[in-house]
MMTF fields as JSON, N, C-alpha, C and O atoms, coordinates in Angstrom:
{
  "mmtfVersion": "1.0.0",
  "mmtfProducer": "UNKNOWN",
  "numBonds": 239,
  "numAtoms": 240,
  "numGroups": 60,
  "numChains": 1,
  "numModels": 1,
  "chainsPerModel": [1],
  "groupsPerChain": [60],
  "chainIdList": ["A"],
  "bondAtomList": [4, 2, 8, 6, 12, 10, 16, 14, 20, 18, 24, 22, 28, 26, 32, 30, 36, 34, 40, 38, 44, 42, 48, 46, 52, 50, 56, 54, 60, 58, 64, 62, 68, 66, 72, 70, 76, 74, 80, 78, 84, 82, 88, 86, 92, 90, 96, 94, 100, 98, 104, 102, 108, 106, 112, 110, 116, 114, 120, 118, 124, 122, 128, 126, 132, 130, 136, 134, 140, 138, 144, 142, 148, 146, 152, 150, 156, 154, 160, 158, 164, 162, 168, 166, 172, 170, 176, 174, 180, 178, 184, 182, 188, 186, 192, 190, 196, 194, 200, 198, 204, 202, 208, 206, 212, 210, 216, 214, 220, 218, 224, 222, 228, 226, 232, 230, 236, 234],
  "bondOrderList": [1, 1, 1, 1, 1, 1, 1, 1, 1, 1, 1, 1, 1, 1, 1, 1, 1, 1, 1, 1, 1, 1, 1, 1, 1, 1, 1, 1, 1, 1, 1, 1, 1, 1, 1, 1, 1, 1, 1, 1, 1, 1, 1, 1, 1, 1, 1, 1, 1, 1, 1, 1, 1, 1, 1, 1, 1, 1, 1],
  "groupList": [{"groupName": "MET", "atomNameList": ["N", "CA", "C", "O"], "elementList": ["N", "C", "C", "O"], "formalChargeList": [0, 0, 0, 0], "bondAtomList": [1, 0, 2, 1, 3, 2], "bondOrderList": [1, 1, 2], "singleLetterCode": "M", "chemCompType": "L-PEPTIDE LINKING"}, {"groupName": "ASP", "atomNameList": ["N", "CA", "C", "O"], "elementList": ["N", "C", "C", "O"], "formalChargeList": [0, 0, 0, 0], "bondAtomList": [1, 0, 2, 1, 3, 2], "bondOrderList": [1, 1, 2], "singleLetterCode": "D", "chemCompType": "L-PEPTIDE LINKING"}, {"groupName": "PRO", "atomNameList": ["N", "CA", "C", "O"], "elementList": ["N", "C", "C", "O"], "formalChargeList": [0, 0, 0, 0], "bondAtomList": [1, 0, 2, 1, 3, 2], "bondOrderList": [1, 1, 2], "singleLetterCode": "P", "chemCompType": "L-PEPTIDE LINKING"}, {"groupName": "LEU", "atomNameList": ["N", "CA", "C", "O"], "elementList": ["N", "C", "C", "O"], "formalChargeList": [0, 0, 0, 0], "bondAtomList": [1, 0, 2, 1, 3, 2], "bondOrderList": [1, 1, 2], "singleLetterCode": "L", "chemCompType": "L-PEPTIDE LINKING"}, {"groupName": "THR", "atomNameList": ["N", "CA", "C", "O"], "elementList": ["N", "C", "C", "O"], "formalChargeList": [0, 0, 0, 0], "bondAtomList": [1, 0, 2, 1, 3, 2], "bondOrderList": [1, 1, 2], "singleLetterCode": "T", "chemCompType": "L-PEPTIDE LINKING"}, {"groupName": "PHE", "atomNameList": ["N", "CA", "C", "O"], "elementList": ["N", "C", "C", "O"], "formalChargeList": [0, 0, 0, 0], "bondAtomList": [1, 0, 2, 1, 3, 2], "bondOrderList": [1, 1, 2], "singleLetterCode": "F", "chemCompType": "L-PEPTIDE LINKING"}, {"groupName": "GLY", "atomNameList": ["N", "CA", "C", "O"], "elementList": ["N", "C", "C", "O"], "formalChargeList": [0, 0, 0, 0], "bondAtomList": [1, 0, 2, 1, 3, 2], "bondOrderList": [1, 1, 2], "singleLetterCode": "G", "chemCompType": "PEPTIDE LINKING"}, {"groupName": "VAL", "atomNameList": ["N", "CA", "C", "O"], "elementList": ["N", "C", "C", "O"], "formalChargeList": [0, 0, 0, 0], "bondAtomList": [1, 0, 2, 1, 3, 2], "bondOrderList": [1, 1, 2], "singleLetterCode": "V", "chemCompType": "L-PEPTIDE LINKING"}, {"groupName": "ALA", "atomNameList": ["N", "CA", "C", "O"], "elementList": ["N", "C", "C", "O"], "formalChargeList": [0, 0, 0, 0], "bondAtomList": [1, 0, 2, 1, 3, 2], "bondOrderList": [1, 1, 2], "singleLetterCode": "A", "chemCompType": "L-PEPTIDE LINKING"}, {"groupName": "SER", "atomNameList": ["N", "CA", "C", "O"], "elementList": ["N", "C", "C", "O"], "formalChargeList": [0, 0, 0, 0], "bondAtomList": [1, 0, 2, 1, 3, 2], "bondOrderList": [1, 1, 2], "singleLetterCode": "S", "chemCompType": "L-PEPTIDE LINKING"}, {"groupName": "CYS", "atomNameList": ["N", "CA", "C", "O"], "elementList": ["N", "C", "C", "O"], "formalChargeList": [0, 0, 0, 0], "bondAtomList": [1, 0, 2, 1, 3, 2], "bondOrderList": [1, 1, 2], "singleLetterCode": "C", "chemCompType": "L-PEPTIDE LINKING"}, {"groupName": "LYS", "atomNameList": ["N", "CA", "C", "O"], "elementList": ["N", "C", "C", "O"], "formalChargeList": [0, 0, 0, 0], "bondAtomList": [1, 0, 2, 1, 3, 2], "bondOrderList": [1, 1, 2], "singleLetterCode": "K", "chemCompType": "L-PEPTIDE LINKING"}, {"groupName": "HIS", "atomNameList": ["N", "CA", "C", "O"], "elementList": ["N", "C", "C", "O"], "formalChargeList": [0, 0, 0, 0], "bondAtomList": [1, 0, 2, 1, 3, 2], "bondOrderList": [1, 1, 2], "singleLetterCode": "H", "chemCompType": "L-PEPTIDE LINKING"}, {"groupName": "ASN", "atomNameList": ["N", "CA", "C", "O"], "elementList": ["N", "C", "C", "O"], "formalChargeList": [0, 0, 0, 0], "bondAtomList": [1, 0, 2, 1, 3, 2], "bondOrderList": [1, 1, 2], "singleLetterCode": "N", "chemCompType": "L-PEPTIDE LINKING"}, {"groupName": "GLN", "atomNameList": ["N", "CA", "C", "O"], "elementList": ["N", "C", "C", "O"], "formalChargeList": [0, 0, 0, 0], "bondAtomList": [1, 0, 2, 1, 3, 2], "bondOrderList": [1, 1, 2], "singleLetterCode": "Q", "chemCompType": "L-PEPTIDE LINKING"}, {"groupName": "ILE", "atomNameList": ["N", "CA", "C", "O"], "elementList": ["N", "C", "C", "O"], "formalChargeList": [0, 0, 0, 0], "bondAtomList": [1, 0, 2, 1, 3, 2], "bondOrderList": [1, 1, 2], "singleLetterCode": "I", "chemCompType": "L-PEPTIDE LINKING"}, {"groupName": "GLU", "atomNameList": ["N", "CA", "C", "O"], "elementList": ["N", "C", "C", "O"], "formalChargeList": [0, 0, 0, 0], "bondAtomList": [1, 0, 2, 1, 3, 2], "bondOrderList": [1, 1, 2], "singleLetterCode": "E", "chemCompType": "L-PEPTIDE LINKING"}, {"groupName": "TRP", "atomNameList": ["N", "CA", "C", "O"], "elementList": ["N", "C", "C", "O"], "formalChargeList": [0, 0, 0, 0], "bondAtomList": [1, 0, 2, 1, 3, 2], "bondOrderList": [1, 1, 2], "singleLetterCode": "W", "chemCompType": "L-PEPTIDE LINKING"}],
  "groupTypeList": [0, 1, 2, 3, 4, 5, 6, 0, 7, 5, 3, 6, 8, 9, 6, 6, 4, 3, 10, 3, 3, 9, 8, 5, 1, 11, 12, 3, 13, 14, 9, 8, 15, 11, 15, 8, 3, 16, 5, 4, 11, 7, 6, 6, 3, 5, 17, 3, 3, 12, 12, 3, 8, 11, 9, 5, 0, 5, 17, 3],
  "groupIdList": [1, 2, 3, 4, 5, 6, 7, 8, 9, 10, 11, 12, 13, 14, 15, 16, 17, 18, 19, 20, 21, 22, 23, 24, 25, 26, 27, 28, 29, 30, 31, 32, 33, 34, 35, 36, 37, 38, 39, 40, 41, 42, 43, 44, 45, 46, 47, 48, 49, 50, 51, 52, 53, 54, 55, 56, 57, 58, 59, 60],
  "secStructList": [7, 7, 2, 2, 2, 2, 2, 2, 2, 2, 2, 2, 2, 2, 2, 2, 2, 2, 2, 2, 2, 2, 6, 6, 6, 6, 6, 1, 7, 2, 2, 2, 2, 2, 2, 2, 2, 2, 2, 2, 2, 2, 2, 2, 2, 2, 2, 2, 2, 2, 2, 2, 2, 2, 2, 2, 7, 6, 6, 7],
  "xCoordList": [0.853, 0.0, 0.904, 1.825, 0.637, 1.481, 1.18, 0.124, 2.1, 1.948, 0.709, 0.092, 0.336, -0.821, -2.109, -2.973, -2.244, -3.443, -3.504, -4.566, -2.365, -2.331, -2.714, -3.456, -2.22, -2.537, -4.007, -4.605, -4.601, -6.028, -6.88, -7.871, -6.499, -7.245, -7.111, -8.089, -5.904, -5.692, -6.487, -7.114, -6.466, -7.218, -8.719, -9.438, -9.186, -10.605, -11.025, -12.087, -10.187, -10.515, -10.494, -11.372, -9.501, -9.44, -10.559, -11.113, -10.898, -12.013, -13.337, -14.194, -13.508, -14.725, -14.852, -15.946, -13.72, -13.732, -14.118, -14.891, -13.582, -13.928, -15.383, -16.026, -15.916, -17.338, -18.211, -19.247, -17.788, -18.519, -18.481, -19.48, -17.331, -17.225, -18.075, -18.596, -18.216, -19.015, -20.505, -21.286, -20.909, -22.302, -22.627, -23.786, -21.611, -21.795, -21.475, -20.808, -21.943, -21.537, -21.987, -21.403, -22.986, -23.405, -22.419, -22.332, -21.68, -20.775, -19.315, -18.478, -18.999, -17.607, -17.428, -18.38, -16.193, -15.854, -15.783, -14.908, -16.672, -16.756, -15.508, -15.065, -14.941, -13.738, -12.562, -11.779, -12.429, -11.325, -11.46, -10.455, -12.673, -12.881, -12.519, -11.889, -12.908, -12.579, -11.072, -10.53, -10.403, -8.95, -8.259, -7.32, -8.707, -8.119, -8.35, -7.462, -9.521, -9.815, -8.919, -8.427, -8.701, -7.831, -6.382, -5.707, -5.896, -4.533, -4.373, -3.347, -5.383, -5.337, -5.305, -4.56, -6.114, -6.173, -4.848, -4.341, -4.301, -3.037, -1.899, -1.06, -1.869, -0.837, -0.928, 0.095, -2.137, -2.323, -1.892, -1.3, -2.182, -1.762, -0.248, 0.336, 0.394, 1.859, 2.485, 3.485, 1.895, 2.391, 2.266, 3.19, 1.104, 0.895, 1.867, 2.447, 2.054, 2.989, 4.418, 5.195, 4.773, 6.108, 6.35, 7.406, 5.383, 5.545, 5.485, 6.178, 4.681, 4.654, 5.976, 6.469, 6.543, 7.828, 8.915, 9.778, 8.888, 9.889, 9.733, 10.727, 8.512, 8.317, 8.709, 9.143, 8.565, 8.93, 10.386, 10.892, 11.054, 12.427, 13.36, 14.301, 13.104, 13.899, 15.298, 16.178, 15.516, 16.835, 17.795, 18.977, 17.355, 18.237, 18.874, 19.646],
  "yCoordList": [-1.164, 0.0, 1.233, 1.339, 2.148, 3.341, 4.28, 4.173, 5.19, 6.042, 6.931, 7.154, 7.439, 8.337, 7.581, 8.091, 6.378, 5.589, 5.201, 5.252, 4.815, 4.463, 5.662, 5.515, 6.838, 8.045, 8.385, 8.756, 8.26, 8.568, 7.559, 7.933, 6.287, 5.264, 5.498, 5.377, 5.833, 6.076, 7.288, 7.237, 8.38, 9.571, 9.296, 9.76, 8.538, 8.209, 7.348, 7.556, 6.386, 5.497, 6.26, 6.071, 7.112, 7.859, 8.891, 9.118, 9.516, 10.461, 9.76, 10.284, 8.567, 7.801, 7.38, 7.382, 7.017, 6.645, 7.834, 7.691, 9.003, 10.192, 10.591, 11.067, 10.407, 10.684, 9.711, 10.097, 8.455, 7.47, 7.835, 7.707, 8.284, 8.696, 9.934, 10.083, 10.808, 12.015, 11.69, 12.515, 10.488, 10.077, 9.907, 10.005, 9.654, 9.516, 10.832, 10.835, 11.938, 13.253, 13.529, 14.39, 12.845, 13.068, 12.455, 12.882, 11.452, 10.741, 11.149, 10.811, 11.868, 12.221, 13.729, 14.486, 14.139, 15.548, 16.004, 15.556, 16.871, 17.312, 18.095, 17.968, 18.892, 19.659, 18.739, 18.984, 17.684, 16.744, 16.038, 15.786, 15.717, 15.079, 16.036, 15.628, 17.304, 18.286, 18.519, 18.654, 18.567, 18.758, 17.561, 17.734, 16.353, 15.145, 15.126, 14.728, 15.548, 15.594, 16.604, 16.33, 17.757, 18.771, 18.3, 18.525, 17.652, 17.122, 16.06, 16.008, 15.217, 14.198, 14.833, 14.394, 15.863, 16.536, 17.236, 17.123, 17.945, 18.648, 17.66, 17.866, 16.592, 15.578, 14.918, 14.667, 14.636, 14.044, 14.98, 14.54, 16.261, 17.23, 17.369, 17.438, 17.41, 17.477, 16.23, 16.314, 15.079, 13.824, 13.837, 13.436, 14.305, 14.381, 15.366, 15.061, 16.525, 17.51, 16.989, 17.279, 16.239, 15.653, 14.697, 14.738, 13.849, 12.907, 13.601, 13.19, 14.633, 15.392, 16.12, 16.185, 16.663, 17.347, 16.368, 16.709, 15.149, 14.152, 13.747, 13.481, 13.696, 13.27, 14.361, 14.05, 15.627, 16.702, 17.148, 17.874, 16.726, 17.133, 15.93, 15.815, 15.048, 13.831, 14.101, 13.249, 15.256, 15.552, 16.09, 16.253, 16.369, 16.885, 15.772, 16.031],
  "zCoordList": [0.0, 0.0, 0.0, 0.811, -0.902, -0.975, 0.203, 0.827, 0.503, 1.705, 1.679, 2.72, 0.509, 0.464, 0.768, 1.482, 0.235, 0.511, 1.98, 2.599, 2.533, 3.948, 4.807, 5.778, 4.464, 5.226, 5.166, 6.176, 3.978, 3.85, 4.618, 5.245, 4.57, 5.31, 6.811, 7.548, 7.265, 8.689, 9.167, 10.225, 8.393, 8.791, 8.798, 9.682, 7.804, 7.765, 8.948, 9.535, 9.29, 10.415, 11.742, 12.584, 11.922, 13.182, 13.259, 14.335, 12.142, 12.141, 12.394, 13.105, 11.811, 12.057, 13.506, 14.071, 14.111, 15.522, 16.389, 17.336, 16.069, 16.859, 16.652, 17.587, 15.447, 15.224, 16.013, 16.553, 16.075, 16.866, 18.345, 19.053, 18.795, 20.2, 20.489, 21.595, 19.518, 19.747, 19.848, 20.323, 19.402, 19.58, 21.062, 21.463, 21.866, 23.302, 24.009, 25.044, 23.46, 23.966, 25.393, 26.051, 25.888, 27.274, 28.265, 29.416, 27.805, 28.707, 28.532, 29.368, 27.46, 27.182, 27.138, 26.948, 27.317, 27.273, 25.813, 25.071, 25.4, 24.005, 23.583, 22.442, 24.471, 24.11, 23.845, 22.928, 24.635, 24.432, 23.089, 22.424, 22.683, 21.388, 20.258, 19.283, 20.376, 19.339, 19.246, 18.15, 20.385, 20.391, 19.753, 18.976, 20.069, 19.476, 17.97, 17.215, 17.526, 16.094, 15.387, 14.292, 15.991, 15.378, 15.312, 14.307, 16.367, 16.346, 15.267, 14.589, 15.109, 14.073, 12.691, 11.815, 12.502, 11.208, 10.885, 9.769, 11.843, 11.618, 11.391, 10.514, 12.179, 12.0, 10.637, 9.999, 10.185, 8.863, 7.745, 6.759, 7.89, 6.873, 6.826, 5.745, 7.993, 8.011, 7.4, 6.688, 7.68, 7.124, 5.603, 4.896, 5.097, 3.66, 3.018, 1.975, 3.612, 3.063, 3.09, 2.179, 4.099, 4.184, 3.011, 2.38, 2.729, 1.62, 0.263, -0.668, 0.137, -1.114, -1.337, -2.463, -0.276, -0.405, -0.812, -1.621, -0.264, -0.645, -2.107, -2.783, -2.596, -3.978, -4.974, -6.083, -4.598, -5.503, -5.365, -6.221, -4.312, -4.083, -4.165, -3.38, -5.102, -5.223, -5.742, -5.616, -6.316, -6.872, -5.818, -6.122, -4.611, -3.559, -2.776, -1.852]
}
């Protein structure tokens, strides 16, 4: 599996898990779920940009 597909599958799975957890909003801390979702999103974007930079800078 190439890195981009793995990254998209991982982000989708983690986002789906957080959406499932948000269904239990009466029992869980909503701010903690939002913070975890934002960290996952930012981490996924940095990971994607890292791999894109490696693919475009292969001559260095």
